[in-house]
N, C-alpha and C positions, 0 to 999 in steps of 0.2 A: 504494501500500498504507500501511494506517497506522499510523504510527509506535508501537510499542505501550509500555508504559511501565517502564524497568527496573528491575531489583532487585537487579543487582548491576554493580559498577562498577572496574575494572582500570585503571588506569594502564599505558599500552605508550608504550612508542619503535618506530613503528612501519619505523621503520630499522635496526634490529634483531632478522632474521629471528630468532630462537630469540623475540623477544619475541613477531613474530607466531604459532608455532604452539602456542606455548604455551597462548594464549589457547587456538588452535585445539580444542587438547587439553582447556582447560576447558571447552570449551561438548560436544567429547566427552559426559564424565562426567556433565555436569548433565544431556544430552539423555538418559541412561540412567534417569536417578531422575526425570527428568518430560519425558515426550512432546511437551509443547506448547511447547515452551519455544525463547527464540528470542534467538538474539545477531546483535550487529554493531560496525561505527566508527564514530566520531563523539568530535570532538576532543580529538585526542590519550585514546583509551580506549575496551577493549571493554568495552558493554553487555551484558549481558542480562537478561530479562526470563524470569522463572523463580521456582517457592515452593518448588522449590530450595535456599535459600539455606544450605544447613548441608555443601551438597557438598564442600568441603575437607574438614570434620570426618571427612565418611563416605569418600573413600578416603584420609585419613590412617588411620585406623581397619581398611580394610579387606583383608583378608588378599593376599599378592602369591605367589601357587605358581611356581616355574619346572616350565617342562612339558619334562620330557627323549625330547624325541622327535626332537632333529635336531642334528644334530652339521656344523656350518658347518665349510667348509674350512677358515677362519685357524685354528682348533681346532685342530689339531694342530701348531700351530707351541706353541716354547715364549714365556711374554712378553718384552718388546722390552725393553731394556734399561734404562728407568727406567721399568721397575713393578717392577720387582725389589726387594721390601721388603726394609730387613740386618736389622729385628724381630724379622717374621713369616714362616713358610709357611702357603701354606694346609692347611686342613682335607679342601677332598677334591678331586676331580682331574675334577668337572661341566663340562657342554658350558658354555664360555663364552660362545656365541650361542643359544644355549636358549632359546627359546618363553616366553613369561610370559605368566600368567592371571591378574587380575583379579577376585577372589572378588567373591560378592556385598555389595551390593546394583547392580555393575557388570556382570559377566558378563564380559570385555570381555578376549580375547587381544593381544595383544602378540607380533611377528610378524614385520615389516616391514624387516624389517635383514636379514632372510634371502635377498631377494626378488632375483631377478638383475636386475633393475631399478636395486633401489635402490645393487647392486656398482656399475653402471654411472654414478651419476650421485653419488657420492662421499657419500651421504648418511652411511654408517654412520662416524662419526668416533672412534672406540674403537680401539685395538690390539688386536693378537691376546691381551696377556695381562690387560685386561679383562676382568671379567667382569659383560654386565648385570642380573644378578641381582642384583648386590652394590649397586649404581644406587639401588636399592628400597628392598631389604631388608637393607643392612647386610653384616659375615661375620663368621664366628668365626676367629679365627687362634688358634696356639700360637706363643708367643712361645720366639725359635730361645734365646737368654739361660735364661729360666728355666722352659721348655718348662707353662707356664699359658696355658689357652685365654686368650683376653681380647675383648671385641667391637670392633670397627670400624663407627661409625655410619653409613648408607646415607645417603643423599641423601634420600630421606622426611623422617628425624630432624631433617634438617638445614634442610628446609622447615618441619620442624613450630614448629623454633626460631627460625624465620626470621618469621616470620606471627607471633608471637606479640608479635616485637620493632617490626614492620613492620608492624601493621592495614591500613594507610592505603594502603601501595604495596607491600605483597609480590611483587608482579611483579619491581618493577625491581633492589629491596634488592640488596646481596651482601653474601654474607658469606665470608671467609677459611676457605678449607677446605683440609685438605691430603687427605685422605681419606674417601670414594674419591678420585678425580683427576676431574679434568670430562671430561665430556660433548663440551665443545666445544660447547654450541649457542648460549650468550651468546656473540656476537659484539666484545663488548669485549674478550675473549681473545683477537681478531687483531688488535688495534692496536699492542701489542706496544710499550709506551708504559705506565710506574710509575703516571698515574694515574687510567688506562684499568681497565688490570688488579687492579690496587689491593691493589700489593702492601701483605702488611703482615709483609715479612722474611724473610730466608732466603727460598727458592723456593717459600710459601705463596702463594698466590694468591686473590683474594678475585673473585666471581661469584653469578649470581644461582641458589640449588637450584632455586625454581621454574623456571623456563627448562628446566635441564636433563632435572624431572623430567616435565612438562607437556611440552614438546616430542617425548619418547619418546609421550606416548599420542600427542599431535596426529597426530604422522606415520605414523600407523597409517589412517588417512583422509585428509586433507591432506595433500598432495605437491608441491612445487614444480617445475612446468615447466619442465623441462630442456630448455634453446636450446642452449647448448653445451657441455661436460663441462668441468665447473673452473670456470669462469668466468663462466655467465649463464644462471643457477637465475631462473626469474620466480616471483612469488604476487602476489597483488591482496587486498585489502582490502574489501569492500562496504559500502556506506551504510548498505542497509535492515533492517529482523530477518528472519532467515532460520534456519529450521532445520537441524540441523548437514548433514542427507543434499543437502540448496540448499545449504550456504555452500563445502561440499567441492565443490560444481563450480565457483562461483564461486572460491572461489580460486588455481583455474587459467585464469581469465580466462574463458573459458566463454559465462558468461554478461557481455555488456558495456555493459550496460543497467544492470548492476548494481553494476559494479565505481567503488570509490573511487578508489583509486588502484593504480599498478603499480611492483614493487619488483622489483629483479635485483639478488643475491649472486653471488660465488664463493666455492668453495670453495676452504682454503689449506692445502696440505700445508708443513709444519714441517720434513722433508729434500727430499733429492734423490730419495726413492726413492719419497715420496708419504704417507711413515705422518704416523702424529700430526695429521691433518687436523685445521681448523675451520670453524664458518660465519663468512664475510667480513661488516663490514657491505657494508646494499644502498643502492644509490641509485634514484632514477626513475627507471623504465622510459622510455624513447626514446615511445612511445606507449601506449596506457591497452589496447586490446586484442592475441590473439595473434595 
């Protein structure tokens, strides 16, 4: 296969599963703007050959709509202890796990977290008290002290800021973010030390908003191969330009001749009940095929 000239290059740490699936999410979005786009991994970067180089601007401007047709089992429960805000209360009581629709020009439904297989794989990392829509859109809340409505930014707001500040390395760049809480796809949060977690004082952690947003998109089509619940989830990078449809198969390791590297990562619970899950850091798999 002839290597295609890349028009987008994103630095990536392939041992961070969140960064890998974020690259997959970027390929998904780009493929909806340019059917001929191709993506591949090479020398610490994810490369995309496309005419749709404005994909991130288009994504940040696209409408994200809550599809209120699903009530996930976890929605019947109240917020977990660490999700209860002292200052604000919610404006609405809609489903916390309702599907999302990313509008034109993408036309993409996101609902993977409501699939039974995803529950078994523990990939839904957020707690019952978090609304998936707040990740993308932000939320209007009512101050319990003043009674006034205030806006809490969504992760796309933080991503827009990060792109401005880190145009050359925006996927790996971290931001200290208080609200919304991380969905914990960035495996640096699982290492539990001040350097990797990016402490900025108090309990505010730094992580990549690009990883949280784009991994949420990527996991709609791209899935890790569940080998052993909690401890072994495999994904594979590929070394030749592939369309999004073929790349999703390659990521599972089902096209061994296209696999560049294979990795396995754990899902890490933060308490004895398996709540507050995080993507753990990945290690090279023992072999390059499934």
